[in-house]
C-alpha positions in Angstrom: -21.1 0.7 -7.0 -17.6 1.5 -5.8 -17.2 4.5 -3.5 -14.1 6.6 -2.9 -14.2 8.7 0.2 -12.0 11.6 1.2 -11.3 11.3 5.0 -8.5 12.0 7.5 -7.2 8.6 6.4 -6.5 10.1 2.9 -4.6 13.0 4.5 -2.3 10.6 6.4 -1.8 8.4 3.3 -1.2 11.5 1.1 1.5 12.8 3.5 3.2 9.3 3.5 3.0 9.2 -0.3 4.6 12.7 -0.6 7.5 11.6 1.7 8.0 8.4 -0.4 8.1 10.4 -3.6 10.4 13.0 -2.1 12.8 10.4 -0.7 14.0 13.0 1.8 13.6 14.3 5.3 10.3 14.8 7.0 10.3 18.6 6.4 11.0 19.6 2.8 12.0 23.0 4.0 14.8 21.5 6.2 13.1 22.1 9.6 13.9 19.9 12.6 12.3 16.5 13.0 9.6 16.6 15.7 10.7 15.7 19.2 9.1 12.7 21.0 9.0 8.9 20.4 9.0 7.6 16.9 7.2 4.4 15.8 8.6 2.3 12.9 6.7 -0.1 10.7 8.3 -2.5 8.3 6.2 -4.1 5.5 8.4 -6.7 4.0 6.2 -7.2 1.0 6.4 -9.6 -1.9 7.1 -6.9 -4.5 8.2 -3.9 -2.4 9.6 -3.5 1.1 8.3 -0.3 2.8 9.5 1.3 6.0 7.4 4.0 7.6 8.3 6.2 10.6 5.6 8.0 12.5 5.8 10.8 15.0 2.5 10.5 16.8 0.1 9.9 14.0 2.1 11.9 11.4 4.5 10.2 8.9 7.9 11.8 9.1 9.9 9.3 6.9 8.9 6.8 4.3 11.1 4.7 2.1 10.7 1.7 -0.2 12.9 -0.7 -2.2 12.0 -3.6 -4.5 11.7 -6.8 -2.6 11.3 -10.3 -4.0 12.6 -11.9 -0.8 9.1 -13.1 0.1 6.6 -15.5 -1.6 3.0 -15.7 -0.4 4.1 -14.1 2.9 6.9 -16.6 3.5 10.5 -15.4 3.7 12.4 -17.2 0.9 15.6 -15.1 0.8 16.5 -14.2 4.4 19.8 -12.5 3.5 18.2 -10.3 0.8 15.3 -9.4 3.1 17.6 -8.5 5.9 19.9 -6.4 3.7 16.9 -4.5 2.3 15.4 -3.7 5.7 18.9 -2.7 7.0 19.4 -0.2 4.2 16.0 1.4 4.7 16.6 1.6 8.5 20.0 3.3 7.9 18.6 5.8 5.5 15.8 6.7 7.9 18.2 7.1 10.8 20.5 9.3 8.7 17.5 11.5 7.6 16.0 11.8 11.1 19.2 12.0 13.1 18.2 9.4 15.7 18.7 5.7 16.1 15.6 3.5 15.4 15.7 0.5 17.8 12.2 -0.8 17.8 9.7 -1.7 15.1 6.7 -3.6 14.1 6.3 -5.9 11.1 3.4 -7.9 9.6 2.6 -11.3 8.1 -0.4 -12.5 6.1 -3.2 -14.0 8.2 -3.2 -17.7 8.8 0.3 -18.5 7.8 2.2 -20.9 10.2 3.6 -19.4 13.3 7.2 -20.3 12.3 6.8 -18.3 9.0 5.4 -15.3 10.9 8.3 -15.4 13.3 10.7 -15.3 10.3 9.4 -11.8 9.5 10.5 -10.8 13.0 13.9 -12.4 12.7 14.5 -10.4 9.5 13.9 -7.2 11.3 16.1 -8.2 14.2 18.9 -9.2 11.9 18.5 -5.8 10.2 19.3 -4.0 13.5 16.0 -3.6 15.4 16.3 -4.7 19.0 12.6 -5.2 19.7 10.0 -6.2 17.0 6.2 -6.5 17.4 4.3 -8.9 15.1 0.8 -8.1 13.7 -1.2 -9.6 10.9 -1.6 -7.5 7.8 -5.3 -7.2 7.9 -5.3 -6.0 11.5 -2.5 -3.5 10.5 -4.7 -2.2 7.6 -7.6 -1.8 10.0 -5.5 0.3 12.3 -5.2 2.8 9.5 -8.7 2.6 8.1 -10.6 2.2 11.5 -13.5 0.5 9.8 -16.5 0.0 12.2 -18.7 -2.1 10.0 -17.1 -3.5 6.9 -14.7 -5.9 5.3 -11.0 -4.9 5.1 -9.4 -6.6 2.0 -5.6 -6.5 1.9 -4.4 -7.7 -1.5 -0.7 -8.1 -1.4 1.7 -9.6 -3.8 1.1 -13.2 -2.9 -2.2 -13.5 -1.1 -5.6 -11.8 -0.3 -6.3 -11.3 3.4 -9.8 -10.5 4.6 -11.0 -9.3 7.9 -14.7 -8.8 8.8 -15.4 -6.1 11.3 -18.7 -5.4 13.1 -19.1 -2.7 15.7 -15.3 -2.1 15.3 -14.5 -5.7 16.4 -12.8 -8.4 14.3 -15.3 -11.3 13.9 -13.6 -13.3 11.1 -10.1 -13.4 9.6 -8.7 -15.5 6.7 -6.7 -15.4 3.6 -6.2 -17.2 0.3 -3.4 -17.3 -2.3 -3.8 -14.9 -5.1 -2.6 -11.3 -5.5 -0.4 -8.9 -7.4 2.2 -11.6 -8.3 -0.4 -13.7 -10.0 -1.6 -10.6 -12.0 2.0 -10.0 -13.0 2.2 -13.6 -14.2 -0.9 -13.1 -16.4 0.4 -9.9 -17.8 3.9 -11.3 -18.6 2.4 -14.3 -20.3 0.0 -12.4 -22.4 2.5 -9.8 -23.6 5.6 -11.9 -23.7 7.3 -9.8 -21.0 9.9 -10.9 -18.5 8.2 -11.3 -15.1 10.2 -8.5 -13.5 9.0 -6.1 -16.2 5.3 -6.9 -15.7 4.8 -4.7 -12.6 6.4 -1.6 -14.0 4.5 -2.1 -17.3 1.2 -2.3 -15.4 1.9 1.0 -13.7 3.0 2.9 -16.8 0.5 1.3 -19.2 -2.7 0.9 -17.2 -5.1 1.2 -20.1 -3.3 -1.6 -22.1 -2.9 -3.8 -19.0 -6.4 -3.6 -17.6 -8.4 -5.8 -20.0 -5.8 -8.5 -19.7 -6.1 -8.5 -15.9 -9.9 -8.6 -15.6 -10.0 -12.4 -15.3 -7.4 -12.2 -12.5 -9.5 -9.6 -10.7 -12.5 -11.9 -11.0 -10.4 -14.7 -9.4 -9.5 -12.3 -6.5 -13.2 -11.4 -6.3 -14.2 -15.1 -5.9 -11.6 -15.4 -3.1 -13.3 -12.5 -1.4 -16.7 -14.0 -1.8 -15.5 -17.3 -0.4 -13.9 -15.7 2.6 -17.0 -13.5 3.5 -20.0 -15.8 3.3 -21.7 -14.1 6.3 -20.7 -10.6 5.4 -22.4 -9.9 2.1 -24.2 -6.9 3.7 -20.9 -5.1 4.4 -18.9 -2.8 2.2 -15.4 -3.9 1.0 -12.5 -1.6 1.8 -9.5 -2.2 -0.5 -5.9 -2.0 0.8 -2.7 -3.0 -0.7 -0.8 -2.1 -3.8 -1.9 -5.0 -6.0 -5.2 -3.4 -6.9 -4.0 0.2 -7.4 -5.1 0.2 -11.1 -7.9 2.5 -12.3 -11.2 0.7 -12.7 -10.4 -2.2 -10.2 -13.0 -1.1 -7.8 -15.6 -1.0 -10.5 -14.8 -4.5 -11.6 -15.0 -5.9 -8.1 -18.2 -4.0 -7.3 -19.9 -5.2 -10.5 -18.8 -8.8 -10.2 -19.7 -9.1 -6.5 -22.7 -6.7 -6.6 -21.3 -5.0 -3.5 -20.1 -1.6 -2.4 -16.4 -1.2 -2.7 -14.5 1.6 -1.0 -11.2 2.6 -2.6 -8.4 4.9 -1.2 -5.7 6.9 -2.9 -2.2 5.5 -2.1 -3.7 2.2 -0.9 -0.2 0.7 -1.1 0.6 2.6 2.2 -2.5 1.6 4.2 -0.9 -1.5 5.7 2.6 0.0 6.2 1.1 3.0 8.1 -1.0 0.5 10.2 2.1 -1.6 10.9 3.9 1.5 12.3 0.8 2.3 14.4 1.3 -1.2 15.9 4.9 -0.5 16.9 6.0 -0.1 20.6 
């Protein structure tokens, strides 16, 4: 059965979600931004680009814009991706009153090195002088800090899986299949334009869910194939693609495994990317 736990992780994610919803400075009362070094994470994303700024471990600014510049983790529109990151960086600098010169960004596991470097080049072109690269599953783990379990990062284009035992990564892989493919199913079934499928899924979850169950089963089969030696471990779901009520139940029943879900799972990887920054 799926399990949803309230931990310190949820507090961090809740704070990040509140900042994203507010679209304003770190302190809603207008107080000063905390002193000290800031860490910046840029999640380029297939559907949404998210920028997170941390002071210590506390989120102080979070912003997001629709993306579409990536497909399956590969940059397909360099100019659009650069412009999106640049706008988010400028908004964060204006809100925090300090320049942001360094950042980290992430790529799906197992994509070619050249494609991973393209993610760095986007951030550099957007004005960051130094950019760290980290794979998305490792970034998600830096938020969740799973000791014994499987971190599943379902993004727009792919599903990345990392197996952790005693806190150490022992297997890492990914497969195509994620939120974009679910949107294709929904658009086809309902006769929607593809760009309208994601908003419809968020505003009409009850109507969308039955249509998407076969797609969730496909993602579950990918997880099964990527974890042949980890059937004893619980699955921890990260990423925005599966933030639909009932998703954890479907995966748990189909795979006959424990599934741990988190509120604001969309922000797990972006927060972890920021934690990977210099």
